[in-house]
Residue frames relative to the residue before (quaternion, step in Angstrom):
aa qw qx qy qz dx dy dz
M 1.0000 0.0000 0.0000 0.0000 0.00 0.00 0.00
I 0.4123 -0.7002 0.5285 0.2460 3.56 -1.03 0.84
H 0.2786 -0.7602 0.5654 0.1576 3.56 -0.84 0.98
S 0.2098 0.7593 -0.5811 0.2043 3.56 -0.45 1.24
D 0.5411 -0.6095 0.4643 0.3466 3.55 -1.17 0.56
S 0.5738 0.6212 -0.3681 0.3864 3.55 1.25 -0.43
T 0.1430 -0.7533 0.6353 0.0924 3.54 -1.14 0.76
Q 0.1863 0.8412 -0.4878 0.1405 3.52 1.19 0.68
K 0.0293 -0.7264 0.6858 0.0341 3.48 -1.19 0.78
I 0.4659 -0.7210 0.4504 0.2455 3.54 -0.98 0.82
K 0.4256 -0.6796 0.5407 0.2542 3.54 -1.03 0.90
R 0.5288 -0.6817 0.4123 0.2927 3.55 -0.86 0.96
T 0.6064 0.5920 -0.3590 0.3910 3.59 1.18 -0.47
S 0.8112 0.1387 -0.0583 0.5651 3.61 1.14 -0.45
V 0.0295 0.8661 -0.4977 0.0358 3.53 0.96 0.94
R 0.6831 0.5056 -0.3079 0.4277 3.59 0.75 -1.02
E 0.7110 0.4676 -0.2671 0.4522 3.56 0.79 -1.06
E 0.6720 0.4984 -0.3039 0.4557 3.58 0.93 -0.84
A 0.6154 0.5338 -0.3459 0.4656 3.58 1.03 -0.74
Y 0.6496 0.5147 -0.3071 0.4678 3.56 0.96 -0.89
I 0.6926 0.4890 -0.2923 0.4424 3.60 0.77 -1.02
I 0.6602 0.5077 -0.3155 0.4548 3.59 0.91 -0.88
L 0.6881 0.4697 -0.2922 0.4696 3.60 0.84 -0.93
R 0.6283 0.5254 -0.3378 0.4638 3.59 0.99 -0.78
D 0.6729 0.4931 -0.3028 0.4608 3.60 0.90 -0.91
W 0.6298 0.5253 -0.3399 0.4603 3.60 1.00 -0.72
I 0.6501 0.4960 -0.3108 0.4845 3.59 1.05 -0.73
V 0.6658 0.5135 -0.2983 0.4518 3.57 0.87 -0.99
Q 0.7383 0.4221 -0.2261 0.4750 3.59 0.92 -0.91
G 0.5231 -0.6708 0.3954 0.3463 3.59 1.26 -0.08
I 0.3770 0.6991 -0.5107 0.3292 3.60 1.23 0.29
L 0.6961 0.2503 -0.1818 0.6479 3.54 1.17 -0.73
T 0.2593 -0.8335 0.4743 0.1147 3.55 -0.19 1.31
P 0.6510 -0.5208 0.3777 0.4028 3.60 -1.20 0.52
G 0.8032 0.2661 -0.2175 0.4866 3.56 -0.89 0.97
R 0.5073 0.6591 -0.4292 0.3521 3.59 1.21 -0.19
Q 0.4167 -0.6919 0.5300 0.2584 3.56 -0.99 0.85
L 0.2272 -0.7796 0.5757 0.0957 3.53 -0.99 0.95
R 0.1082 -0.7924 0.5998 0.0273 3.56 -0.71 1.10
D 0.4403 -0.7358 0.4444 0.2593 3.55 -0.55 1.15
K 0.6218 0.5466 -0.3508 0.4376 3.60 1.02 -0.69
E 0.6662 0.5037 -0.2965 0.4633 3.56 0.92 -0.94
L 0.6720 0.4961 -0.2924 0.4657 3.57 0.94 -0.91
A 0.6316 0.5357 -0.3278 0.4545 3.57 1.02 -0.81
E 0.6554 0.5037 -0.3079 0.4711 3.58 0.96 -0.85
Q 0.6469 0.5345 -0.3191 0.4406 3.57 0.99 -0.86
L 0.7667 0.3684 -0.1842 0.4924 3.58 0.95 -0.89
G 0.4546 -0.7258 0.4258 0.2921 3.57 1.26 -0.05
V 0.5814 0.5482 -0.3851 0.4617 3.57 1.04 0.80
S 0.6086 -0.5147 0.4264 0.4276 3.55 -1.30 -0.02
R 0.6504 -0.5384 0.3713 0.3863 3.56 -1.28 0.20
T 0.5452 0.6582 -0.3946 0.3373 3.61 1.15 -0.53
P 0.7107 0.4278 -0.2968 0.4730 3.68 0.71 -0.88
I 0.5942 0.5513 -0.3635 0.4592 3.58 1.17 -0.54
R 0.6581 0.5008 -0.3074 0.4708 3.58 0.91 -0.89
E 0.6505 0.5087 -0.3158 0.4673 3.58 0.99 -0.83
A 0.6405 0.5220 -0.3169 0.4656 3.58 1.03 -0.80
L 0.6609 0.5083 -0.3062 0.4595 3.58 0.98 -0.85
L 0.6209 0.5269 -0.3393 0.4709 3.59 1.06 -0.69
R 0.6539 0.5041 -0.3036 0.4756 3.56 0.97 -0.85
L 0.6621 0.5018 -0.2969 0.4708 3.57 0.96 -0.85
E 0.6158 0.5289 -0.3435 0.4722 3.56 1.13 -0.63
D 0.6290 0.5329 -0.3291 0.4605 3.60 0.99 -0.79
E 0.7236 0.4308 -0.2298 0.4878 3.57 1.09 -0.74
G 0.5640 -0.6524 0.3592 0.3567 3.59 1.29 0.05
F 0.5059 0.6649 -0.4245 0.3490 3.61 1.21 0.19
V 0.7785 0.1464 -0.1067 0.6010 3.59 1.18 -0.48
E 0.2162 -0.7590 0.6018 0.1223 3.54 -1.31 0.39
T 0.2419 -0.7399 0.6067 0.1610 3.55 -1.15 0.66
K 0.3253 -0.7671 0.5298 0.1586 3.55 -0.68 1.15
P 0.6875 -0.4823 0.3401 0.4231 3.60 -1.23 0.36
S 0.6539 0.5070 -0.3097 0.4684 3.59 1.12 -0.63
R 0.5016 -0.6772 0.3727 0.3886 3.54 1.45 -0.01
S 0.4705 0.6286 -0.4843 0.3858 3.61 1.17 0.26
T 0.2712 -0.7621 0.5709 0.1402 3.56 -1.02 0.84
I 0.0487 -0.8065 0.5891 -0.0114 3.58 -0.85 1.00
V 0.5544 -0.5453 0.4965 0.3857 3.53 -1.33 0.29
S 0.4978 -0.6762 0.4500 0.3041 3.59 -0.79 0.99
P 0.4881 -0.6399 0.5024 0.3160 3.59 -1.01 0.78
I 0.4955 -0.5981 0.5223 0.3522 3.56 -1.28 0.35
R 0.0134 -0.8009 0.5978 -0.0326 3.57 -0.60 1.14
F 0.3669 -0.7508 0.5047 0.2168 3.55 -0.75 1.02
D 0.5516 0.6084 -0.3960 0.4108 3.59 1.14 -0.58
G 0.8096 0.2534 -0.1991 0.4906 3.55 -0.83 0.97
V 0.4676 0.6935 -0.4427 0.3232 3.60 1.25 -0.16
L 0.6060 0.5701 -0.3593 0.4226 3.59 1.02 -0.76
N 0.5996 0.5713 -0.3629 0.4270 3.58 1.05 -0.71
V 0.6706 0.4891 -0.2979 0.4715 3.57 0.97 -0.88
Y 0.6471 0.5238 -0.3172 0.4542 3.57 0.92 -0.92
S 0.6880 0.4974 -0.2988 0.4358 3.58 0.83 -0.95
I 0.6246 0.5120 -0.3388 0.4826 3.59 1.09 -0.67
V 0.6490 0.5280 -0.3212 0.4437 3.58 0.95 -0.88
W 0.7096 0.4403 -0.3041 0.4583 3.62 0.73 -0.90
T 0.6116 0.5437 -0.3546 0.4523 3.59 1.10 -0.60
L 0.6996 0.4552 -0.2672 0.4816 3.58 0.92 -0.90
E 0.6158 0.5337 -0.3505 0.4617 3.59 1.08 -0.63
K 0.6308 0.5201 -0.3316 0.4709 3.58 1.03 -0.74
L 0.6301 0.5185 -0.3292 0.4751 3.57 1.04 -0.74
A 0.6364 0.5225 -0.3219 0.4673 3.57 0.99 -0.85
M 0.6579 0.5058 -0.3107 0.4635 3.59 0.96 -0.84
E 0.6185 0.5398 -0.3434 0.4562 3.57 0.99 -0.77
Q 0.6925 0.4723 -0.2735 0.4718 3.57 1.00 -0.82
A 0.7247 0.4426 -0.2358 0.4726 3.57 1.11 -0.70
F 0.4918 0.7342 -0.4039 0.2367 3.59 1.16 -0.60
E 0.7073 0.4866 -0.2746 0.4330 3.58 0.83 -0.94
I 0.7371 0.3741 -0.2341 0.5118 3.60 1.14 -0.44
F 0.3943 0.7151 -0.4764 0.3260 3.56 1.30 0.26
E 0.0972 -0.8120 0.5755 0.0103 3.57 -0.86 1.02
D 0.6999 -0.4668 0.3369 0.4228 3.55 -1.31 0.27
K 0.6190 0.5588 -0.3515 0.4255 3.59 1.03 -0.72
H 0.6336 0.5158 -0.3313 0.4721 3.58 1.11 -0.63
L 0.6170 0.5305 -0.3331 0.4764 3.57 1.08 -0.74
M 0.6463 0.5209 -0.3177 0.4583 3.58 0.96 -0.86
E 0.6245 0.5271 -0.3340 0.4696 3.59 1.04 -0.74
M 0.6672 0.5057 -0.3023 0.4558 3.58 0.93 -0.90
V 0.6294 0.5250 -0.3281 0.4697 3.58 1.03 -0.79
A 0.6702 0.5028 -0.2977 0.4575 3.58 0.90 -0.94
I 0.6642 0.4985 -0.3052 0.4660 3.58 0.93 -0.86
N 0.6449 0.5230 -0.3324 0.4472 3.58 0.98 -0.79
H 0.5979 0.5326 -0.3585 0.4799 3.60 1.12 -0.56
E 0.6490 0.5082 -0.3104 0.4734 3.57 1.05 -0.75
V 0.5978 0.5405 -0.3519 0.4761 3.59 1.11 -0.68
K 0.6626 0.5181 -0.2972 0.4519 3.56 0.89 -0.99
K 0.6583 0.5132 -0.3025 0.4602 3.57 0.91 -0.94
A 0.6781 0.4969 -0.2956 0.4537 3.59 0.88 -0.93
I 0.6333 0.5230 -0.3298 0.4654 3.60 1.01 -0.79
H 0.6793 0.4927 -0.2942 0.4574 3.57 0.86 -0.94
E 0.6943 0.4481 -0.2697 0.4945 3.59 1.13 -0.63
G 0.4458 -0.7112 0.4356 0.3252 3.58 1.30 -0.14
N 0.4363 0.6822 -0.4654 0.3574 3.57 1.22 0.49
Q 0.2024 -0.8555 0.4637 0.1104 3.55 0.24 1.30
I 0.6405 0.5324 -0.3438 0.4336 3.60 0.96 -0.79
V 0.6742 0.4747 -0.2962 0.4821 3.59 0.89 -0.91
A 0.6398 0.5424 -0.3312 0.4321 3.60 0.92 -0.89
V 0.7029 0.4546 -0.2687 0.4765 3.57 0.84 -0.96
Q 0.6420 0.5168 -0.3257 0.4633 3.60 1.00 -0.76
K 0.6722 0.4842 -0.2938 0.4769 3.58 0.98 -0.84
D 0.5867 0.5504 -0.3606 0.4721 3.57 1.11 -0.62
N 0.6520 0.5034 -0.2978 0.4825 3.55 1.01 -0.86
D 0.6297 0.5348 -0.3249 0.4604 3.60 1.03 -0.79
F 0.6004 0.5769 -0.3492 0.4298 3.58 1.05 -0.79
H 0.7177 0.4350 -0.2449 0.4855 3.57 0.83 -1.01
S 0.6111 0.5893 -0.3441 0.4011 3.56 1.14 -0.63
I 0.5069 0.6524 -0.4307 0.3632 3.61 1.18 -0.44
Y 0.7725 0.3301 -0.2027 0.5032 3.60 0.75 -0.96
I 0.5665 0.5733 -0.3991 0.4373 3.59 1.14 -0.46
N 0.6913 0.4888 -0.2770 0.4544 3.58 0.93 -0.91
L 0.6117 0.5380 -0.3482 0.4637 3.59 1.23 -0.37
S 0.5209 0.6303 -0.4117 0.4023 3.56 1.24 -0.34
T 0.4096 -0.7189 0.5100 0.2353 3.56 -1.10 0.72
N 0.5879 0.6054 -0.3419 0.4134 3.57 1.32 -0.04
D 0.2502 -0.8094 0.5144 0.1329 3.59 -0.09 1.27
E 0.6256 0.5337 -0.3447 0.4528 3.60 1.03 -0.67
L 0.6162 0.5395 -0.3287 0.4703 3.56 1.07 -0.75
K 0.6489 0.5139 -0.3092 0.4681 3.57 0.95 -0.88
R 0.6550 0.5262 -0.3115 0.4439 3.57 0.94 -0.89
I 0.6678 0.4956 -0.3003 0.4672 3.58 0.90 -0.93
L 0.6692 0.5024 -0.3010 0.4573 3.56 0.89 -0.94
S 0.6153 0.5595 -0.3484 0.4324 3.58 1.00 -0.78
G 0.6773 0.4872 -0.2907 0.4684 3.59 0.93 -0.86
L 0.6688 0.4971 -0.2977 0.4658 3.57 0.95 -0.88
K 0.6336 0.5549 -0.3366 0.4211 3.57 0.99 -0.80
Q 0.5971 0.5641 -0.3736 0.4309 3.61 1.05 -0.63
K 0.6395 0.5151 -0.3227 0.4708 3.58 1.04 -0.75
L 0.6811 0.4791 -0.2934 0.4695 3.58 0.95 -0.85
I 0.6110 0.5413 -0.3549 0.4558 3.58 1.03 -0.73
R 0.6376 0.5238 -0.3263 0.4610 3.59 0.97 -0.83
I 0.6669 0.4998 -0.2983 0.4653 3.59 0.89 -0.92
E 0.7104 0.4660 -0.2734 0.4510 3.58 0.82 -0.99
L 0.6141 0.5172 -0.3523 0.4809 3.61 1.09 -0.56
Y 0.6413 0.5438 -0.3199 0.4366 3.57 0.99 -0.88
Y 0.7761 0.3516 -0.1747 0.4935 3.59 0.95 -0.90
F 0.3802 0.7818 -0.4535 0.1964 3.59 1.27 -0.23
D 0.7430 0.4171 -0.2311 0.4697 3.59 0.73 -1.04
Q 0.6818 0.5047 -0.2776 0.4510 3.57 1.23 -0.37
V 0.6691 0.4573 -0.2907 0.5086 3.59 1.26 -0.31
S 0.3293 -0.8115 0.4548 0.1621 3.57 -0.39 1.26
D 0.7671 0.3784 -0.1960 0.4795 3.62 1.06 -0.63
V 0.2080 0.8109 -0.5184 0.1747 3.58 1.12 0.67
H 0.5750 0.6209 -0.3662 0.3869 3.60 1.20 -0.56
H 0.5230 0.6443 -0.4127 0.3757 3.61 1.20 -0.34
S 0.5492 0.6234 -0.4015 0.3854 3.59 1.16 -0.47
I 0.5751 0.5869 -0.3763 0.4280 3.61 1.15 -0.56
D 0.6708 0.4835 -0.2879 0.4831 3.58 0.93 -0.93
E 0.6355 0.5288 -0.3303 0.4554 3.58 1.03 -0.75
H 0.6214 0.5252 -0.3272 0.4806 3.58 1.08 -0.73
N 0.6400 0.5351 -0.3215 0.4479 3.58 1.00 -0.85
K 0.6379 0.5215 -0.3244 0.4646 3.57 1.08 -0.69
I 0.6048 0.5297 -0.3478 0.4824 3.59 1.12 -0.64
I 0.6548 0.5153 -0.3010 0.4639 3.56 0.95 -0.93
Q 0.6560 0.5209 -0.3085 0.4508 3.57 0.92 -0.93
A 0.6686 0.4969 -0.3006 0.4644 3.58 0.92 -0.90
L 0.6256 0.5223 -0.3313 0.4755 3.59 1.10 -0.67
R 0.6318 0.5286 -0.3298 0.4611 3.58 1.00 -0.78
Q 0.6889 0.4683 -0.2630 0.4868 3.55 1.09 -0.75
K 0.3267 -0.7720 0.4727 0.2716 3.56 1.37 -0.15
N 0.4052 0.6929 -0.4688 0.3687 3.52 1.08 0.92
L 0.2538 -0.8174 0.4986 0.1375 3.58 0.06 1.31
T 0.6279 0.5473 -0.3437 0.4337 3.59 0.93 -0.84
K 0.6805 0.4771 -0.2795 0.4809 3.56 0.94 -0.92
V 0.6116 0.5556 -0.3477 0.4432 3.59 1.00 -0.80
L 0.6811 0.4876 -0.2877 0.4644 3.56 0.84 -0.98
E 0.6310 0.5478 -0.3211 0.4457 3.56 1.05 -0.78
V 0.7338 0.4261 -0.2528 0.4649 3.58 0.84 -0.96
I 0.5576 0.5615 -0.3994 0.4628 3.61 1.17 -0.41
E 0.6691 0.4887 -0.2985 0.4737 3.57 0.87 -0.94
K 0.6551 0.5165 -0.3192 0.4496 3.59 0.94 -0.88
N 0.6069 0.5689 -0.3492 0.4313 3.59 1.01 -0.80
W 0.7085 0.4445 -0.2591 0.4830 3.58 0.86 -0.95
K 0.6273 0.5275 -0.3426 0.4592 3.60 1.03 -0.73
E 0.6642 0.5004 -0.3064 0.4633 3.57 0.95 -0.86
S 0.6045 0.5472 -0.3513 0.4602 3.59 1.06 -0.71
F 0.6563 0.5015 -0.2992 0.4778 3.54 0.97 -0.90
L 0.6834 0.5042 -0.2940 0.4385 3.59 0.85 -0.97
R 0.6048 0.5529 -0.3627 0.4438 3.60 1.07 -0.65
I 0.6816 0.4605 -0.2820 0.4938 3.56 0.96 -0.84
Q 0.6282 0.5458 -0.3330 0.4433 3.57 0.98 -0.84
T 0.6442 0.5257 -0.3187 0.4550 3.59 0.94 -0.90
H 0.6552 0.5087 -0.3111 0.4638 3.56 0.96 -0.86
T 0.6904 0.4847 -0.2996 0.4456 3.59 0.82 -0.94
E 0.6364 0.5210 -0.3309 0.4628 3.59 1.07 -0.68
C 0.6402 0.5099 -0.3191 0.4778 3.59 1.04 -0.77
E 0.6378 0.5334 -0.3092 0.4616 3.54 1.05 -0.88
K 0.6653 0.5045 -0.2906 0.4673 3.57 0.95 -0.94
S 0.6412 0.5303 -0.3141 0.4571 3.57 1.01 -0.87
G 0.6523 0.5210 -0.3028 0.4597 3.56 1.04 -0.84
E 0.6411 0.5233 -0.3131 0.4660 3.55 1.06 -0.79
E 0.6531 0.5173 -0.3104 0.4578 3.58 1.00 -0.84
K 0.6471 0.5224 -0.3205 0.4536 3.59 1.03 -0.76
N 0.6809 0.5024 -0.2781 0.4546 3.56 1.13 -0.72
E 0.5812 0.5988 -0.3770 0.4019 3.58 1.24 -0.31
């Protein structure tokens, strides 16, 4: 049985989608840990549904890289692999810049105020060590201008990619000592927006994501170096 604070049961009107969302969120948040074997019968009992929507959800999650099926046919939660992470980050910052370009002309002071308020919540969560809230609020910060974009397909793609990044950033949150720098990077985005300098806004959005990647990369390289010394 999966130990979670959630007592979620699935509504019969949207069984497939809810099963997928719940399992994806459990993987992203680390409730279902990397390498854990997933049994459709157990998951179906936990969520109060038949095994069919669970199997369909697992297939969808496998397509998205969240789970893997081994040759023995056992299904596990995909391990966290740093290789290839830069590819995801680079796509995200490229698409976020496109979203900002589309939203820039309709950006208003009320949106800036929302970003300022959310960034305070990010800071508070980081200082309290509440990684789930910190990462979710960080995502909310970027969502202000993404949601202003008129491109629904862009929003859909970014939403899927962000789940992968949220999983990575939650996994490394407690291990990266300088995660608080993201607050200052957000402030630079806000400042550039106040100045109505689109070129600068796009530059600091990209830098924010690059720095996030580099913080994790630095940690993984130090970790790898330490392992090699111990061999």
